[in-house]
C-alpha positions in Angstrom: 22.5 8.5 13.0 24.3 6.6 10.3 25.4 3.9 12.8 21.8 3.5 13.8 20.7 3.2 10.2 23.4 0.8 9.3 22.5 -1.3 12.4 18.8 -1.3 11.5 19.8 -2.6 8.0 22.0 -5.5 9.2 18.9 -6.6 11.9 16.8 -6.6 8.7 18.8 -9.2 7.1 17.7 -11.9 9.4 14.3 -10.5 9.6 14.1 -11.0 5.6 15.6 -14.4 5.8 12.9 -15.6 8.5 10.1 -13.9 6.3 11.2 -15.5 3.1 11.2 -18.9 4.8 7.7 -18.4 6.3 6.3 -17.1 3.0 7.9 -20.1 1.1 6.1 -22.5 3.5 2.8 -20.7 3.1 3.3 -20.8 -0.7 4.1 -24.3 -0.7 1.0 -25.0 1.0 -1.2 -23.5 -1.6 -0.9 -26.9 -3.3 0.7 -28.5 -6.3 0.7 -25.6 -9.3 0.8 -28.5 -11.9 -2.3 -30.2 -10.4 -5.1 -28.8 -12.6 -2.8 -29.1 -15.7 -2.4 -32.9 -14.9 -6.2 -33.2 -14.8 -7.1 -31.3 -17.9 -6.3 -34.6 -20.0 -4.5 -37.5 -19.8 -0.7 -37.1 -19.5 2.0 -39.3 -20.1 4.5 -40.1 -17.1 7.2 -38.6 -19.2 5.2 -35.3 -19.7 4.7 -35.3 -15.9 8.3 -35.9 -15.0 9.4 -33.2 -17.6 7.1 -30.7 -16.1 8.2 -31.3 -12.5 11.8 -31.3 -13.7 11.2 -27.8 -15.3 9.7 -26.4 -12.3 11.8 -27.9 -9.6 8.8 -29.4 -7.6 10.5 -32.9 -7.8 13.1 -31.8 -5.2 12.7 -31.5 -1.4 11.2 -28.4 0.3 14.4 -27.2 1.8 16.6 -27.8 -1.3 14.0 -25.6 -3.3 14.0 -22.9 -0.6 17.8 -22.6 -0.6 17.6 -22.5 -4.5 15.1 -20.0 -4.7 16.5 -17.8 -1.9 20.0 -17.7 -3.7 18.6 -16.8 -6.9 16.1 -14.2 -5.6 19.1 -12.4 -3.8 21.0 -12.3 -7.0 18.1 -10.9 -8.9 16.6 -13.8 -10.4 13.2 -14.2 -9.1 12.0 -17.2 -11.0 9.4 -17.8 -13.9 5.9 -18.7 -13.9 5.6 -22.3 -13.9 1.8 -23.1 -14.9 1.7 -24.6 -18.2 0.1 -22.0 -20.6 1.5 -19.1 -18.7 5.0 -20.6 -18.1 8.4 -19.2 -18.8 7.4 -15.5 -17.9 9.8 -13.8 -15.7 8.3 -12.9 -12.3 10.5 -10.0 -11.4 9.5 -8.1 -14.7 6.1 -8.8 -13.8 6.0 -7.8 -10.2 7.7 -4.4 -11.0 5.2 -3.7 -13.8 2.5 -4.3 -11.1 4.3 -2.3 -8.6 4.8 0.7 -10.7 1.1 1.0 -11.2 0.4 0.7 -7.4 3.0 3.2 -6.7 1.6 5.8 -8.8 -2.0 5.1 -7.3 -0.8 4.9 -3.6 1.5 7.9 -3.3 -1.1 10.4 -4.4 -3.8 8.9 -2.0 -1.6 8.8 0.9 -0.1 12.1 0.6 -3.7 13.6 0.4 -4.9 11.4 3.2 -1.9 12.4 5.5 -2.2 16.3 4.8 -6.2 16.1 5.5 -6.1 13.8 8.3 -3.5 15.8 10.0 -5.0 19.1 9.3 -8.5 18.1 10.5 -7.2 16.0 13.5 -5.0 19.2 14.7 -7.9 21.6 14.4 -10.5 19.3 15.9 -8.1 19.0 18.9 -7.6 22.8 19.0 -11.2 23.5 18.8 -12.4 20.6 20.8 -16.3 20.1 21.2 -16.8 22.9 18.7 -19.2 22.3 15.7 -16.3 21.6 13.5 -14.9 18.9 15.9 -18.3 17.2 15.9 -18.7 17.4 12.2 -15.1 15.9 11.5 -15.6 13.2 14.1 -19.0 12.4 12.6 -17.7 12.2 9.1 -14.4 10.2 10.2 -16.6 7.5 11.8 -18.9 7.2 8.9 -16.0 6.8 6.5 -14.2 4.5 8.7 -17.3 2.4 9.2 -18.0 1.9 5.4 -16.7 -1.2 3.7 -14.1 -0.3 1.1 -15.8 -2.3 -1.8 -18.9 -0.4 -1.2 -17.1 3.0 -1.2 -15.5 1.7 -4.5 -18.8 0.5 -6.1 -20.6 3.7 -5.4 -17.9 5.9 -6.6 -17.8 4.0 -9.9 -21.5 4.0 -10.3 -21.3 7.7 -9.6 -18.5 8.1 -12.3 -20.5 6.4 -15.0 -23.5 8.7 -14.2 -21.3 11.6 -14.4 -19.9 10.5 -17.9 -23.7 10.0 -19.0 -24.3 13.6 -17.8 -21.2 15.0 -19.7 -22.3 13.4 -22.8 -25.9 15.0 -22.7 -24.3 18.2 -22.2 -22.1 17.5 -25.5 -18.8 17.0 -23.5 -16.3 14.4 -23.6 -16.5 11.3 -21.0 -14.0 12.1 -18.3 -13.9 9.4 -15.5 -12.2 6.3 -16.7 -13.4 3.3 -14.8 -11.5 0.6 -16.3 -8.1 1.6 -15.4 -5.3 3.5 -17.1 -4.6 2.3 -20.7 -1.7 -0.1 -20.9 0.2 2.0 -23.7 -0.2 5.2 -21.7 -2.1 8.4 -22.3 -2.0 9.9 -25.8 -2.5 13.4 -27.5 -1.6 16.9 -26.1 -0.4 17.8 -23.0 -3.9 19.2 -21.9 -5.6 15.9 -23.2 -3.1 13.9 -21.3 -4.0 16.0 -18.1 -7.7 15.4 -18.7 -7.1 11.6 -19.2 -4.6 11.3 -16.3 -7.0 13.2 -13.8 -10.1 11.0 -14.9 -8.2 7.7 -14.6 -7.0 8.6 -11.0 -9.7 10.5 -9.2 -12.0 7.7 -8.3 -9.5 5.1 -7.0 -7.8 8.0 -5.2 -10.9 9.1 -3.3 -11.6 5.6 -2.6 -8.5 5.3 -1.0 -8.3 8.7 0.6 -11.6 8.1 2.4 -10.8 5.2 4.6 -7.2 6.6 5.3 -8.2 10.1 6.0 -10.7 9.0 8.7 -7.9 6.7 10.4 -5.3 9.6 10.4 -7.5 12.2 11.4 -8.6 10.4 14.5 -5.1 9.4 15.7 -4.0 13.0 15.0 -6.7 14.5 17.0 -6.2 12.1 19.9 -2.3 12.5 19.9 -2.7 16.4 19.9 -5.3 16.4 22.6 -2.7 14.6 24.7 -0.1 16.9 23.8 -1.9 19.9 24.5 -2.6 18.9 28.1 0.9 17.9 28.7 2.6 20.1 31.6 5.3 21.6 29.4 2.6 22.9 26.9 0.7 24.2 29.7 3.6 25.7 31.4 4.6 27.5 28.0 1.1 28.9 27.9 1.4 30.2 31.4 4.4 31.9 30.6 2.5 34.0 28.2 3.4 32.7 24.5 0.4 32.7 22.1 -1.6 29.9 21.5 -0.5 29.7 18.1 3.1 29.3 19.0 2.4 26.9 21.8 0.6 24.6 19.3 3.1 24.8 16.5 6.2 25.1 18.3 5.8 22.8 21.4 3.0 20.4 20.8 2.6 19.9 17.0 6.0 18.1 16.3 5.5 15.7 19.4 2.0 15.0 18.4 3.1 13.9 14.9 5.1 10.7 16.4 2.0 8.3 16.6 0.7 9.3 13.3 4.2 8.7 11.9 3.9 5.1 13.3 0.6 4.4 12.0 1.2 6.0 8.4 4.5 4.0 8.0 3.0 0.8 8.8 0.1 1.7 6.5 2.0 2.9 3.7 4.3 -0.1 3.6 1.3 -2.3 3.6 -0.6 -0.5 0.9 2.5 -0.8 -1.5 1.6 -4.5 -1.5 -1.7 -3.5 -3.2 -4.8 -1.9 -2.5 -6.4 -5.1 -3.7 -10.2 -4.1 -3.6 -9.7 -0.7 -5.3 -7.7 -2.2 -8.0 -9.9 -5.0 -8.6 -13.1 -2.7 -8.9 -11.3 0.1 -11.1 -9.5 -2.4 -13.3 -5.9 -1.4 -12.2 -3.3 -3.9 -13.2 -1.3 -3.4 -9.8 -0.1 -5.6 -7.2 -3.4 -6.2 -5.8 -4.9 -7.7 -9.1 -1.4 -9.5 -9.7 -1.7 -11.3 -6.3 -5.4 -12.4 -7.0 -4.4 -13.7 -10.3 -1.1 -15.4 -9.1 -3.0 -17.2 -6.1 -5.8 -18.1 -8.7 -3.5 -20.1 -11.0 -1.3 -21.1 -8.2 1.9 -19.5 -9.4 4.2 -20.0 -6.5 6.9 -17.6 -7.5 4.7 -14.9 -8.6 3.1 -15.0 -5.0 6.6 -15.1 -3.4 7.6 -11.9 -5.3 4.7 -10.1 -4.1 5.3 -11.3 -0.5 8.9 -10.2 -0.5 8.4 -6.7 -2.1 5.9 -6.3 0.7 8.1 -7.4 3.4 10.9 -5.1 2.1 8.7 -2.1 2.1 7.3 -2.6 5.6 10.8 -2.8 7.0 11.9 0.3 5.1 9.1 2.4 6.2 9.6 1.1 9.7 13.2 2.3 9.5 12.0 5.8 8.2 9.7 6.1 10.9 12.2 5.5 13.4 14.4 8.2 12.1 11.6 10.5 11.6 11.1 10.2 15.5 14.4 11.7 16.4 13.9 14.5 13.8 10.6 15.5 15.4 11.4 14.8 19.2 15.2 15.8 20.1 15.0 13.8 23.3 14.9 10.5 21.4 18.5 9.5 20.4 19.4 7.2 17.9 22.8 5.8 19.0 
């Protein structure tokens, strides 16, 4: 196992190098980060030359890539370059945004996985039952709804709930503009109240779509496993249905959902752009939109590399879990 993990980590190094080069090329195609600044008012040639010297954009493409890649590996992710916003450390900004997204994504993914697996297994065991038809209908309805519509409806509903609570003389509960930048204040009870009010709507928004995806994959995988020869043979030998399901079928049926969830979680760490934008969260999604709008190349590169690393990490975790769930899989 250790040798396999080490080998995969070593293989990840050239993957990250290729990914970094492609990302750098795409970011370079965004345009000149100083273009708008030059057009705001007349600039002297000396000012323009100094600005390009400061940003390094007067150097050839490959030289800039090698310099940035070497600095990135050593922990220097660069600084923002657009005048008016220049000089801010990219690494600090990316990690701040990442911590916000991490808090939001983790809870939503855990809830979606638990609900999706549970509903998928029950739907497969009770195939064509009222529960199965109901769960299938709800899943398709959730999966077909655009995420921004779900977010806007939830936000409007949260505002109406706050108005109703105020009419009863209670405090407003739902926070629709993101958690406060300086954290929650007050007693433990007050902090829990504020925390739940800030997280409930974006968490539900993310759970809705992910639950629909996971429940459908889990149901299909569980049905295929229940109809496998080894499960039917075990049942023919007289073991109970519960033991056949959880001892023989359930673990193998988790393998496809592990694949889907590992890719999904890794990508979501890059930022739930729509959810964070609608609910005013200063996470990776909002960070990316603002960086692209300002044409901040090193901020966009920081976002892309963090996303690439997490996708590779979660793929590795998925491969290790395969061997844990199915002893027939050997990681040599």
